[in-house]
C-alpha positions, 0 to 999 in steps of 0.5 A, a space after each residue: 403780710 407781704 400779700 396784704 401790703 401788695 394788695 393795698 399798694 396795687 389799687 388806690 383806695 383798696 381796703 384790706 382786712 384780716 381776721 384772727 381766731 383765738 383760743 388755740 393756745 396763742 400767747 398774748 405776746 403772739 396776738 399783740 405782735 400779729 395785730 401790730 404786723 397787720 397794722 404795719 401792713 396797712 390793714 384797716 379792718 381786723 376781726 377777732 373771734 373764738 375758734 370753735 372745734 367743728 368736729 372731733 377730728 379738728 384741733 381742740 379749743 385750748 381756751 375760751 376767751 372771755 368777753 372782757 379779753 375780746 374787749 381788750 383786743 378791740 381797744 388794742 386794735 383801735 389804739 393802733 389805728 384799725 378803723 373797724 375791729 369787731 371782736 367777740 366770741 361769736 364774731 363771724 368774719 363774713 358777717 362783720 365784713 358785710 356790716 362794715 360795708 354798710 356803715 363804712 361811708 361814715 366810719 372810714 375816711 374817704 382817702 381809705 374808702 370811697 363808696 360808689 355812687 
Protein backbone atom coordinates (compact mmCIF):
# COMPACT_ATOMS: atom_id res chain seq x y z
CA UNK A 1 0.00 0.00 0.00
CA UNK A 2 2.88 2.36 0.71
CA UNK A 3 4.12 2.01 -2.88
CA UNK A 4 0.69 3.00 -4.19
CA UNK A 5 0.53 6.00 -1.84
CA UNK A 6 4.03 7.05 -2.88
CA UNK A 7 3.21 6.73 -6.60
CA UNK A 8 0.10 8.86 -6.18
CA UNK A 9 2.00 11.51 -4.19
CA UNK A 10 4.99 11.59 -6.54
CA UNK A 11 3.18 13.12 -9.50
CA UNK A 12 0.15 15.36 -9.64
CA UNK A 13 -2.65 13.72 -11.59
CA UNK A 14 -1.19 10.22 -11.27
CA UNK A 15 -3.91 7.57 -11.67
CA UNK A 16 -3.27 4.53 -9.51
CA UNK A 17 -4.86 1.14 -10.09
CA UNK A 18 -4.80 -2.31 -8.56
CA UNK A 19 -6.29 -5.73 -9.11
CA UNK A 20 -7.49 -8.62 -6.95
CA UNK A 21 -7.79 -12.22 -8.11
CA UNK A 22 -10.58 -14.07 -6.35
CA UNK A 23 -11.05 -17.79 -5.86
CA UNK A 24 -7.95 -18.71 -3.87
CA UNK A 25 -9.69 -19.21 -0.54
CA UNK A 26 -9.86 -15.61 0.63
CA UNK A 27 -12.59 -14.66 3.07
CA UNK A 28 -15.18 -11.94 2.54
CA UNK A 29 -13.62 -9.96 5.39
CA UNK A 30 -10.15 -10.19 3.78
CA UNK A 31 -11.57 -8.91 0.48
CA UNK A 32 -13.40 -6.03 2.20
CA UNK A 33 -10.29 -5.04 4.12
CA UNK A 34 -8.08 -5.18 1.02
CA UNK A 35 -10.53 -3.07 -0.99
CA UNK A 36 -10.77 -0.55 1.87
CA UNK A 37 -6.97 -0.42 2.20
CA UNK A 38 -6.58 0.21 -1.52
CA UNK A 39 -9.09 3.06 -1.41
CA UNK A 40 -7.39 4.51 1.68
CA UNK A 41 -4.21 4.52 -0.41
CA UNK A 42 -6.05 6.72 -2.94
CA UNK A 43 -6.28 4.03 -5.63
CA UNK A 44 -9.01 5.06 -8.09
CA UNK A 45 -9.34 1.95 -10.28
CA UNK A 46 -9.89 -1.57 -8.96
CA UNK A 47 -10.16 -4.70 -11.10
CA UNK A 48 -11.62 -7.93 -9.70
CA UNK A 49 -11.26 -11.19 -11.59
CA UNK A 50 -11.38 -14.96 -11.16
CA UNK A 51 -8.15 -16.85 -10.50
CA UNK A 52 -7.78 -19.65 -13.04
CA UNK A 53 -5.18 -22.37 -12.52
CA UNK A 54 -2.82 -22.12 -15.52
CA UNK A 55 -1.24 -25.57 -15.07
CA UNK A 56 -1.41 -28.48 -12.67
CA UNK A 57 1.76 -27.18 -11.01
CA UNK A 58 0.03 -23.96 -9.93
CA UNK A 59 -2.32 -23.35 -7.04
CA UNK A 60 -5.74 -24.90 -7.43
CA UNK A 61 -8.90 -22.85 -7.69
CA UNK A 62 -10.61 -23.03 -4.30
CA UNK A 63 -13.84 -21.32 -5.40
CA UNK A 64 -15.47 -20.19 -8.62
CA UNK A 65 -16.97 -16.84 -7.70
CA UNK A 66 -20.50 -16.28 -8.99
CA UNK A 67 -21.39 -13.37 -11.29
CA UNK A 68 -23.71 -12.10 -8.53
CA UNK A 69 -20.81 -11.96 -6.08
CA UNK A 70 -18.68 -10.11 -8.63
CA UNK A 71 -21.55 -7.60 -8.98
CA UNK A 72 -21.59 -7.23 -5.19
CA UNK A 73 -17.85 -6.47 -5.12
CA UNK A 74 -18.24 -3.95 -7.96
CA UNK A 75 -20.96 -2.09 -6.06
CA UNK A 76 -18.96 -2.30 -2.84
CA UNK A 77 -15.90 -0.78 -4.52
CA UNK A 78 -17.96 1.98 -6.10
CA UNK A 79 -19.56 2.75 -2.72
CA UNK A 80 -16.08 3.39 -1.32
CA UNK A 81 -15.30 5.86 -4.09
CA UNK A 82 -13.47 3.87 -6.75
CA UNK A 83 -14.08 5.54 -10.11
CA UNK A 84 -13.84 2.41 -12.25
CA UNK A 85 -14.43 -1.16 -11.00
CA UNK A 86 -14.57 -3.84 -13.69
CA UNK A 87 -15.54 -7.02 -11.84
CA UNK A 88 -16.30 -10.42 -13.29
CA UNK A 89 -15.05 -13.96 -13.77
CA UNK A 90 -13.33 -13.22 -17.08
CA UNK A 91 -12.19 -9.66 -16.40
CA UNK A 92 -8.62 -9.13 -17.52
CA UNK A 93 -6.63 -6.44 -15.75
CA UNK A 94 -4.86 -5.26 -18.92
CA UNK A 95 -7.97 -5.23 -21.12
CA UNK A 96 -10.05 -3.40 -18.55
CA UNK A 97 -7.30 -0.82 -18.01
CA UNK A 98 -7.14 -0.12 -21.77
CA UNK A 99 -10.91 0.30 -21.83
CA UNK A 100 -10.65 2.64 -18.84
CA UNK A 101 -8.16 4.83 -20.68
CA UNK A 102 -10.52 5.10 -23.63
CA UNK A 103 -13.49 6.23 -21.53
CA UNK A 104 -11.59 8.02 -18.79
CA UNK A 105 -12.13 11.54 -20.05
CA UNK A 106 -15.85 11.16 -19.31
CA UNK A 107 -15.65 9.01 -16.17
CA UNK A 108 -12.79 10.60 -14.22
CA UNK A 109 -12.98 14.09 -12.78
CA UNK A 110 -10.28 16.33 -14.22
CA UNK A 111 -8.60 16.77 -10.85
CA UNK A 112 -7.78 13.02 -10.91
CA UNK A 113 -7.03 12.51 -14.59
CA UNK A 114 -6.30 14.91 -17.39
CA UNK A 115 -6.37 13.58 -20.93
CA UNK A 116 -3.47 14.83 -23.04
CA UNK A 117 -4.47 17.01 -25.98
